[in-house]
C-alpha positions in Angstrom: 123.2 133.1 103.5 122.9 131.7 107.1 121.2 133.4 110.0 121.1 132.2 113.6 117.8 131.6 115.3 117.1 133.1 118.7 116.6 130.9 121.8 112.9 130.9 122.7 110.9 128.9 125.2 108.9 126.2 123.3 106.8 124.0 125.5 109.3 124.4 128.3 112.8 124.8 126.8 114.5 125.2 123.4 117.7 125.3 121.5 119.3 127.3 118.7 118.9 126.1 115.1 120.6 127.4 111.9 118.2 128.5 109.2 119.4 128.7 105.6 117.6 131.1 103.3 117.0 128.3 100.7 114.2 125.8 100.3 114.1 122.6 102.4 116.0 120.6 104.9 119.3 119.9 106.6 121.7 117.1 105.8 121.5 114.3 108.3 124.6 112.6 109.9 124.9 110.2 107.0 123.7 110.9 103.4 123.5 108.8 100.4 126.6 109.4 98.3 126.2 109.2 94.5 128.8 107.3 92.5 131.0 109.6 90.5 130.3 109.5 86.8 133.4 108.9 84.7 132.6 107.5 81.3 134.3 108.9 78.2 132.6 109.8 74.9 133.1 106.4 73.3 131.9 104.5 76.4 128.8 106.8 76.6 127.9 105.9 73.0 128.2 102.2 73.8 126.0 102.6 77.0 123.3 104.5 75.0 123.3 101.7 72.3 123.1 99.0 75.0 120.0 100.6 76.6 118.4 101.1 73.2 118.9 97.4 72.2 117.6 96.3 75.6 114.4 98.3 74.9 114.0 96.7 71.5 114.5 93.2 73.1 111.7 94.0 75.6 109.4 95.2 72.8 110.2 92.3 70.4 107.0 90.2 71.2 104.8 93.3 70.4 106.5 94.7 67.3 104.3 94.7 64.2 105.3 95.7 60.7 106.8 99.2 60.7 107.0 99.5 64.5 110.7 99.0 64.7 111.3 102.0 62.3 108.9 104.2 64.4 110.8 103.3 67.6 114.1 104.1 65.9 112.8 107.5 64.7 111.5 108.4 68.2 114.9 107.4 69.7 116.8 109.4 67.1 114.5 112.5 67.6 114.9 112.3 71.4 118.7 111.6 71.2 119.2 114.6 68.9 116.9 116.9 71.0 118.7 116.1 74.3 122.2 115.8 72.7 123.7 118.7 74.8 121.8 117.9 78.0 123.1 116.0 81.0 121.5 114.7 84.2 122.7 115.8 87.7 124.7 112.6 87.8 126.7 113.7 84.8 125.3 111.0 82.4 123.8 111.8 79.0 120.1 112.9 79.4 118.9 110.4 76.7 119.5 107.5 79.2 116.6 108.8 81.2 113.9 108.5 78.5 115.3 105.1 77.4 115.0 103.9 81.0 111.4 105.3 81.3 110.5 103.5 78.1 111.9 100.2 79.4 110.0 100.5 82.7 106.8 101.1 80.7 107.3 98.0 78.7 108.9 95.5 81.2 107.4 96.6 84.5 104.0 98.1 83.5 103.3 96.0 80.4 102.6 98.9 77.9 103.3 98.6 74.2 105.1 100.2 71.3 103.1 103.5 71.2 103.7 104.1 75.0 107.4 103.3 74.5 107.6 106.0 71.8 105.7 108.5 74.0 108.1 107.7 76.9 111.1 108.3 74.6 109.6 111.7 73.7 108.1 112.6 77.1 110.6 115.5 77.8 111.2 116.7 74.3 108.4 119.2 73.9 108.9 120.7 77.4 112.7 120.9 77.5 113.9 121.1 73.8 113.2 122.8 70.5 111.0 119.9 69.3 107.3 121.1 69.1 104.1 119.2 69.4 103.5 119.8 65.7 106.8 118.0 64.9 105.7 115.0 67.0 102.2 114.9 65.3 103.7 115.2 61.8 106.1 112.3 62.5 104.0 109.9 64.7 100.3 111.0 64.3 97.6 112.5 66.5 97.4 109.7 69.2 101.1 109.9 70.2 101.0 113.7 70.0 98.0 113.7 72.3 99.8 111.6 75.0 103.0 113.6 74.7 100.9 116.8 75.2 99.3 115.3 78.3 102.8 114.4 79.7 104.0 118.0 78.9 101.1 119.5 80.7 101.6 117.6 83.9 105.4 117.9 84.0 105.2 121.2 85.9 104.1 119.3 89.1 107.7 119.1 90.5 108.4 122.8 90.0 105.2 124.4 91.3 105.9 127.5 93.2 102.6 127.6 95.3 100.4 125.1 97.0 97.4 125.9 94.8 99.5 125.5 91.6 100.7 122.2 93.0 97.2 120.9 93.7 96.0 122.2 90.3 98.8 120.2 88.6 97.8 117.0 90.5 94.3 117.7 89.3 95.7 117.8 85.7 97.3 114.5 86.3 94.0 112.9 87.3 92.2 114.6 84.3 94.7 112.9 82.0 94.1 109.6 83.8 90.4 109.8 83.1 91.2 110.8 79.5 93.9 108.3 78.6 95.4 106.2 81.4 98.7 105.7 79.4 99.6 109.3 80.2 99.7 108.7 84.0 101.3 105.3 83.6 104.2 106.8 81.7 104.3 109.6 84.3 104.6 106.9 87.0 107.4 105.2 85.1 109.1 108.6 84.9 108.7 109.2 88.6 110.0 105.7 89.4 113.2 106.2 87.4 113.7 109.6 89.1 113.4 107.9 92.5 115.8 105.2 91.5 118.4 107.9 90.4 117.8 110.3 93.3 121.2 109.9 94.8 122.8 112.6 92.7 120.2 115.3 93.7 120.7 117.8 96.5 119.3 116.8 99.9 116.4 119.4 99.6 115.4 118.0 96.2 115.6 114.5 97.5 113.2 115.3 100.3 110.7 117.3 98.1 110.6 114.6 95.4 110.4 111.7 97.9 107.6 113.4 99.8 105.6 114.1 96.6 106.1 110.5 95.6 104.8 109.0 98.8 102.0 111.6 99.0 100.4 111.2 95.6 102.3 108.9 93.2 102.5 105.8 95.4 98.7 106.0 96.2 98.0 106.4 92.5 100.1 103.4 91.6 98.3 101.4 94.3 94.9 102.5 93.0 95.9 101.5 89.5 96.9 98.1 90.6 100.7 98.6 90.2 101.6 97.0 93.5 105.3 96.4 92.8 105.8 100.0 91.7 103.8 101.3 94.6 106.0 99.3 97.1 109.3 100.3 95.4 108.2 104.0 95.4 107.4 103.8 99.2 110.7 102.0 99.9 112.8 104.6 97.9 110.9 107.5 99.6 111.7 106.0 103.0 115.3 105.6 102.0 115.6 109.5 101.9 113.0 110.6 104.5 113.9 108.1 107.2 117.3 107.0 106.4 118.4 105.4 109.7 115.2 103.3 110.0 115.4 102.2 106.4 119.0 101.1 106.8 118.2 99.2 110.0 115.3 97.2 108.5 117.2 96.5 105.2 120.2 95.2 107.3 117.8 93.0 109.4 116.3 91.6 106.2 119.7 90.8 104.8 120.9 89.2 108.0 117.8 86.9 108.2 117.7 86.0 104.5 119.2 82.5 104.9 117.0 81.7 107.9 113.9 82.9 105.9 114.8 80.9 102.8 115.2 77.7 104.9 111.8 78.3 106.5 110.1 79.0 103.2 111.5 75.7 101.7 110.3 73.8 104.7 106.8 75.4 104.5 106.3 74.8 100.7 107.8 71.3 100.5 104.6 69.2 101.3 102.3 71.6 99.3 104.6 71.4 96.3 104.4 67.6 96.3 100.6 67.4 96.5 100.1 70.1 93.8 102.4 68.1 91.4 100.5 64.9 92.2 97.2 66.7 91.5 98.5 67.7 88.0 98.6 71.5 88.6 100.9 73.6 86.4 102.2 76.1 88.9 104.9 78.4 90.4 105.5 78.7 94.1 107.9 81.0 95.9 108.3 83.2 98.9 108.6 87.0 98.6 109.7 89.4 101.3 107.4 92.2 102.3 108.6 95.7 101.4 110.7 97.7 103.9 107.9 100.3 104.1 105.2 97.8 104.9 107.4 96.1 107.6 108.0 99.6 109.1 104.3 100.3 109.1 103.6 97.1 111.0 106.3 97.9 113.6 104.8 101.4 114.0 101.1 100.5 114.1 101.3 97.2 116.0 104.0 98.5 118.4 106.2 95.4 117.9 109.9 94.7 117.3 111.2 93.6 113.9 111.5 90.0 115.2 107.8 90.0 116.1 106.5 91.0 112.6 105.1 87.6 111.7 104.4 88.2 108.0 107.9 89.4 106.9 107.2 87.4 103.7 104.3 86.0 101.7 104.1 82.7 99.8 102.7 83.1 96.3 101.2 80.3 94.2 100.6 81.1 90.6 98.5 78.6 88.6 98.5 78.2 84.9 94.7 77.5 84.6 92.1 78.0 81.9 89.9 81.0 82.3 86.8 78.9 83.1 88.7 76.9 85.8 90.6 79.6 87.6 88.3 80.0 90.6 87.8 76.3 91.1 91.5 75.7 90.9 92.3 78.4 93.4 89.8 77.0 95.9 91.3 73.4 95.4 94.8 74.8 96.2 93.3 76.5 99.3 91.9 73.1 100.4 95.3 71.5 99.9 97.1 74.2 102.0 94.6 74.0 104.9 95.0 70.2 105.0 98.6 70.8 106.1 98.3 74.1 108.0 95.6 75.5 110.2 94.0 78.7 108.7 93.0 81.9 110.5 89.4 82.6 109.4 89.6 86.3 110.3 92.6 86.7 107.9 91.1 84.9 104.9 90.5 87.4 102.0 88.3 86.3 99.0 89.0 88.6 96.1 88.0 85.9 93.6 84.2 86.4 94.2 84.6 90.2 94.7 87.7 91.6 92.9 89.0 95.0 94.0 88.0 97.9 91.8 91.5 98.2 90.5 91.2 94.7 89.0 93.0 92.7 91.7 91.9 89.1 92.0 93.4 86.6 94.4 92.7 84.3 97.4 94.7 85.2 100.5 94.8 82.8 103.5 97.0 83.2 106.6 97.9 79.8 108.2 99.9 78.6 111.2 103.2 77.2 109.8 106.0 75.3 111.3 107.6 76.6 114.6 104.3 78.4 115.4 104.7 81.2 112.8 101.8 82.7 110.9 102.4 82.7 107.1 100.3 84.5 104.4 99.7 82.5 101.2 98.4 84.3 98.1 96.8 82.0 95.4 96.1 83.4 91.9 96.1 82.4 88.2 98.6 83.7 85.7 96.0 86.2 84.3 95.2 87.4 87.9 99.0 87.8 88.5 99.2 89.9 85.4 96.5 92.2 86.9 98.3 92.2 90.2 101.6 93.4 88.7 100.4 95.4 85.7 97.1 96.7 87.0 95.3 99.1 84.7 97.7 98.3 81.8 96.6 94.6 82.0 93.0 95.8 82.2 93.3 97.6 78.9 95.0 94.7 77.2 92.4 92.1 78.4 89.6 94.5 77.7 89.8 93.8 73.9 89.0 90.2 74.6 86.3 91.2 77.2 87.5 88.4 79.5 86.0 89.8 82.7 83.0 92.1 82.5 82.8 92.7 86.3 86.4 94.0 86.4 85.9 96.1 83.4 82.8 97.8 84.8 84.6 98.4 88.1 87.6 100.1 86.5 85.4 102.1 84.1 83.1 103.0 86.9 86.1 104.5 88.8 87.2 106.5 85.8 83.7 107.8 85.4 83.8 108.9 89.1 87.1 110.8 88.5 85.6 112.6 85.5 82.6 113.6 87.5 84.6 115.0 90.4 87.2 116.8 88.2 84.7 118.4 85.9 83.4 120.6 88.7 85.0 124.1 88.1 84.2 125.4 91.6 85.8 122.8 93.7 88.7 124.0 95.9 91.8 122.2 94.5 93.5 121.7 97.9 90.3 120.3 99.5 89.8 118.1 96.4 93.3 116.7 96.6 93.0 115.8 100.3 89.6 114.2 99.8 90.6 112.3 96.7 93.9 111.1 98.2 92.1 109.8 101.2 90.1 107.4 98.9 93.2 106.0 97.1 94.6 103.7 99.8 91.5 102.6 101.6 90.2 99.1 101.6 86.8 98.6 99.9 83.3 97.3 100.8 80.7 96.0 98.5 77.2 97.3 99.0 74.0 96.6 97.0 70.9 98.6 96.0 67.4 97.2 96.5 67.5 95.9 92.9 70.9 94.1 93.5 73.2 96.6 91.7 76.7 96.6 93.2 78.4 99.8 94.5 82.0 99.8 95.7 82.8 102.2 98.5 85.8 102.8 100.9 85.7 101.1 104.3 84.0 103.5 106.7 81.6 104.9 104.2 78.1 105.9 105.5 74.6 105.7 104.2 75.0 109.3 102.9 78.1 108.2 100.9 76.0 105.5 99.3 73.3 108.0 98.4 75.9 110.2 96.6 77.4 107.1 94.9 73.9 106.6 93.3 73.5 110.2 92.2 74.3 113.7 93.5 70.6 114.6 93.4 69.7 111.6 95.6 72.5 112.5 98.1 71.3 116.2 98.3 67.7 115.1 99.2 68.6 112.1 101.4 66.9 112.1 104.8 67.7 108.5 105.9 68.2 105.0 104.7 67.1 101.4 105.3 70.0 99.0 105.7 68.9 95.4 105.4 65.3 96.6 105.8 66.1 98.5 109.1 65.8 102.3 109.4 69.2 103.9 110.0 70.5 107.6 110.2 72.6 109.2 107.5 75.8 108.7 109.5 75.3 104.9 109.8 78.5 103.1 108.7 78.0 100.4 106.1 79.5 97.0 105.9 80.2 94.7 103.0 77.1 92.8 101.9 74.6 95.4 103.2 71.6 96.1 101.0 70.7 99.8 101.2 67.6 101.7 100.3 67.8 105.5 100.3 64.9 107.6 101.6 64.6 111.1 100.1 62.6 114.3 100.6 62.2 117.3 98.3 62.4 119.5 101.4 65.9 118.3 102.4 69.0 120.3 101.8 72.7 119.5 102.6 74.0 120.9 105.8 77.5 121.7 107.1 77.6 118.8 109.6 77.2 116.3 106.7 80.9 116.9 105.9 81.8 115.4 109.3 80.5 111.9 108.5 81.0 111.4 104.7 84.2 109.7 103.5 84.2 109.7 99.7 85.6 112.5 97.6 82.4 112.6 95.5 80.1 113.1 98.5 82.4 115.8 100.0 82.7 117.6 96.7 78.9 117.6 96.1 78.0 118.8 99.6 80.5 121.7 99.4 79.0 122.7 96.0 75.5 122.7 97.5 76.6 124.7 100.5 78.3 127.2 98.3 75.1 127.6 96.2 73.1 128.0 99.4 75.6 130.6 100.6 75.4 132.4 97.3 71.6 132.7 97.6 71.8 134.2 101.1 74.7 136.5 100.0 72.5 138.1 97.3 70.3 139.4 100.2 73.4 140.9 101.8 74.4 142.4 98.5 71.0 144.2 98.2 71.4 145.5 101.8 74.8 146.9 101.1 73.9 148.5 97.8 70.9 150.2 99.4 73.1 151.5 102.3 75.7 152.8 99.8 73.0 154.4 97.7 71.7 156.2 100.8 75.2 157.5 101.4 75.5 158.5 97.7 78.4 156.1 97.2 78.7 154.1 93.9 79.1 150.2 94.5 82.1 150.0 92.2 84.6 147.1 92.3 87.2 149.4 94.0 84.7 150.3 96.7 83.6 146.7 97.3 87.3 145.7 97.5 88.0 148.4 100.1 85.1 147.1 102.2 86.3 143.5 101.9 89.7 144.6 103.1 88.3 146.7 106.0 86.0 143.9 107.3 88.7 141.3 106.9 86.8 139.0 104.5 88.4 136.8 101.9 86.0 137.7 99.0 83.0 139.9 98.1 80.7 136.8 98.5 81.9 136.4 102.1 81.3 140.1 102.7 77.7 139.9 101.4 77.0 136.7 103.3 78.2 138.2 106.7 76.1 141.3 106.1 73.0 139.0 105.3 73.5 137.0 108.5 74.0 140.2 110.5 77.6 139.5 111.5 78.8 142.8 110.0 77.4 146.2 111.2 77.3 148.7 108.4 77.1 151.7 110.7 80.9 151.9 110.4 80.5 153.1 106.8 80.0 156.6 108.1 83.7 156.6 109.2 84.9 156.1 105.6 86.1 159.1 103.6 84.7 159.7 100.1 87.1 161.0 97.5 85.1 161.7 94.2 83.4 158.3 93.7 86.0 156.3 95.7 85.8 155.1 99.2 88.9 155.4 101.4 89.2 153.4 104.7 89.3 155.5 107.9 92.9 156.0 109.2 93.7 153.7 112.1 94.1 155.2 115.5 97.8 155.9 116.3 99.2 153.5 118.9 100.7 154.6 122.1 104.3 155.8 121.9 106.7 152.9 122.2 110.4 153.6 123.1 112.7 153.3 120.0 114.9 150.9 122.0 112.0 148.5 122.5 111.1 148.6 118.8 114.6 147.6 117.8 114.1 144.3 119.6 110.8 143.4 118.0 110.4 144.2 114.3 108.0 142.3 112.2 109.3 141.8 108.6 106.9 140.1 106.1 108.9 137.5 104.1 106.1 136.3 101.8 102.6 137.2 101.0 101.0 134.8 103.5 103.7 134.4 106.1 105.8 136.5 108.5 109.1 135.8 110.2 109.6 137.7 113.4 113.1 139.1 113.4 114.8 140.2 116.7 117.7 142.6 117.3 119.3 145.4 115.3 121.3 143.1 113.1 118.2 141.1 112.1 120.1 137.9 112.5 117.8 136.0 114.9 114.5 134.4 114.0 111.8 133.2 116.4 110.6 129.6 115.9 108.4 127.0 117.5 108.7 123.3 117.6 105.7 121.5 116.0 103.5 119.8 118.5 102.7 117.1 115.9 106.2 115.6 116.1 108.1 117.3 118.9 111.6 117.4 117.3 114.8 117.3 119.4 118.4 118.1 118.5 119.8 115.3 116.3 116.4 114.7 114.5 116.3 115.2 110.8 114.2 118.4 110.6 113.0 121.2 108.3 111.5 124.7 109.0 108.0 125.5 107.7 106.6 129.1 107.5 103.0 129.0 108.7 100.4 131.6 107.9 99.7 132.6 111.5 102.4 131.2 113.8 105.7 132.1 112.1 108.3 129.5 111.7 107.7 125.9 112.9 110.2 123.1 113.0 109.1 119.6 112.0 110.8 116.2 111.9 111.1 114.8 108.3 109.3 111.7 109.5 106.5 113.8 111.0 103.0 112.5 110.2 102.4 115.8 108.3 105.8 116.1 106.6 104.9 114.5 103.3 101.9 116.8 102.8 103.8 119.9 103.8 106.8 119.1 101.6 104.7 118.0 98.6 102.1 120.8 98.7 103.9 123.8 100.1 107.6 123.4 99.0 107.9 127.2 98.7 107.3 127.7 102.4 110.0 125.2 103.5 113.2 126.5 105.0 116.5 124.6 105.4 117.5 124.2 109.0 120.3 122.8 111.1 120.7 122.1 114.8 123.4 123.9 116.8 124.9 121.8 119.6 123.9 123.2 123.0 124.1 120.8 126.0 122.7 123.4 128.4 119.2 123.4 126.9 116.7 120.5 127.2 113.8 119.4 125.1 110.5 117.8 126.1 109.7 114.5 124.5 107.6 111.4 125.4 108.0 107.7 125.6 105.4 104.9 125.7 106.5 101.8 127.7 104.7 98.5 127.7 105.7 95.5 129.8 104.8 92.9 132.5 103.2 94.4 135.6 105.8 93.2 138.2 106.6 94.5 141.7 109.1 97.3 141.6 108.9 97.9 137.8 108.2 101.7 138.3 111.2 102.0 140.6 113.5 100.3 138.0 112.3 102.6 135.3 112.6 105.8 137.3 116.0 104.7 138.6 117.4 104.4 135.1 115.9 107.7 133.9 116.6 109.9 137.0 119.2 108.0 138.9 121.6 106.6 136.3 121.1 108.9 133.3 120.2 112.1 135.3 117.3 112.9 132.9 114.5 115.1 134.3 111.0 113.6 134.3 108.2 116.1 133.4 105.2 113.7 133.8 104.7 110.0 134.4 101.5 107.9 134.2 101.2 104.1 134.5 98.1 102.0 133.9 98.1 98.2 134.6 95.6 95.7 133.4 95.5 91.9 133.6 99.2 91.5 134.2 100.4 94.2 131.7 101.2 97.8 132.2 101.4 100.8 129.8 103.4 103.8 130.9 103.5 107.3 129.3 106.6 109.3 130.4 107.5 112.8 129.4 111.2 113.6 129.8 113.6 116.5 129.1 116.6 115.4 126.9 119.4 117.4 125.3 119.4 115.6 122.0 118.4 112.4 120.1 121.6 110.7 121.2 120.6 110.9 124.8 117.0 109.8 124.0 118.3 106.8 122.0 120.5 105.7 125.0 117.6 106.0 127.4 115.4 103.9 125.1 118.1 101.2 124.8 118.6 101.1 128.6 114.9 100.8 129.3 114.5 98.0 126.7 117.1 95.9 128.6 115.0 95.8 131.7 113.4 92.5 132.6 109.8 92.3 131.5 109.8 95.3 129.3 108.1 94.5 126.0 108.5 97.7 124.0 109.7 101.3 124.4 108.6 103.8 121.6 108.9 107.5 121.2 105.5 109.2 121.2 104.6 110.7 117.8 102.6 113.6 119.3 
């Protein structure tokens, strides 16, 4: 079903859009076309056997007596269970569990049991195989992991935002319980992303947004950097197709030039390392497309100006007790040839990251005046860098690194602590928790020298909660390096912190404004709820006395009627508002009493509105928490607003989002808020498509940076107004020390016109960059 949206003033002007009564977004100008599947039955069997043998080859070094038979049994059980199922691409479904198992073994470094679980990960949910069947055939351990995978598999199909957050919470619970569950889930998601071409555009956007919103940060936090980078790149391939293609093409075009430069850079280092007797590998690796795009966006530079398009890696085959010394020797050799940047040296040898990452990073000035990042690590460290938590569990048996072990286990303990709180709001929890997944870390010490790892930007209060929630709740201040500081003082790596407490102290609402960690936010909210509950009990007493005076029973029905009448979200909120005197109970006299039930007073009838006027403004609720305003007798036009966070214009890849209070809003798919909206509120997303209308203009903004030269403003305005006949809404230019920065708001008809304007401005002499404003 398609309905046509009404024209409505947004900002200044607007245009029609087509809305499709189906979840998620429009097709862009170009879409990824899946290859048509055309194998016959015999070819299919050969393909399945080929994948199975490839899995066995990958498992060969880990197979113990009896393992091969177990893997065979799991494969046969999965193949039989999925025999009539096919993927969207048309291929037999069994190829998916085989691929997931191979990713688990080859790319994550898991073993035989995890491979068996990966083969069976969809059987209990999608087929007639039961958990009892799995337990009978493979034992309790494998059944437990398959059960964990079954429980979290509903994430993709959640119908509400709360259910979505609850499911992400389940994922994290399984992580704290048995990390193999989430590692197999990440492998499952990675294979889904690799084979996303055959899905519909709306599914592509939803799955890609979920991936970049929660799975990529989780992979990062678990030390799976290669998987995290590939997930981000694949998500970008579907959410920002044009930019992805441009950067991929640039990387391909400059590959030969980069290879030549890398060879020139490493030649002298290679010679000396060989002379010194090191056993090593050295190679250059290009940065991921997503990280290059982030640099272009955050630094405001062109592709050619991103200096670290690649990193040089040196992997040493060193004995455990010589690893650090060897890494520093290599650092010394590199800096003999190339001048280092002290600000960009990162020592993760002395202080490994809490996800187990150890390395020495140094950025040096290479030939032709280019900065180059060099990463130095041992083979064991490289295993941690690529396999993350899986490597941690493998090395844990030999207890090779107690510091790393305690950091990993400390993080799992924190997860359990946050998750085991039954009262926490799941959406708040997810936002708080996710904010801590990607942040860099600082290392802070207690007065006794115990180490605490916190995200960059953490405050003294975060540190107090990291010690214990009771210490955080009673914290009144802190001493950082023996100097008294307030609770909101931001900590730096190496600080020694002593927390000062008082039994009279209680958490307050404003604490939430300056704490950063999920644990601190969760504990403060809990304490505030408890405080609110105590105050609310007074309000409950006041209400019951008032109802008793009016001879009304305080039944659940009557309390619900009052909650509805006073527009509160729960009885607790009603009692609280009564206690703090925000609700006047004199209005109770207006209620009707039928038997022992309260009935709300009938609303006063509004003034008579002519029927003709009503026809043109009917409100029709479409969902429980959203309304679409429908105009006209035929109900075929819907009001909408363009989101201020991304200011879409015709030609942009967009989707409609039904808000709780402002009706339908149109967002760009690369909007800063898009990933969160698509991942958490898929049920509120509406498919949209622009209608060409050259008569209507849209307000958008540009940031221009360049050399402050005589006549530069005239040149800019001449192109905008004179040559392209584009209306300027606002223009501000600031110059400083020979450079200027200009912010220009213009009215354009569509993205095509905006792109032409940007290209023409970039060609002006002295213009350094022209970028579209994000908000």
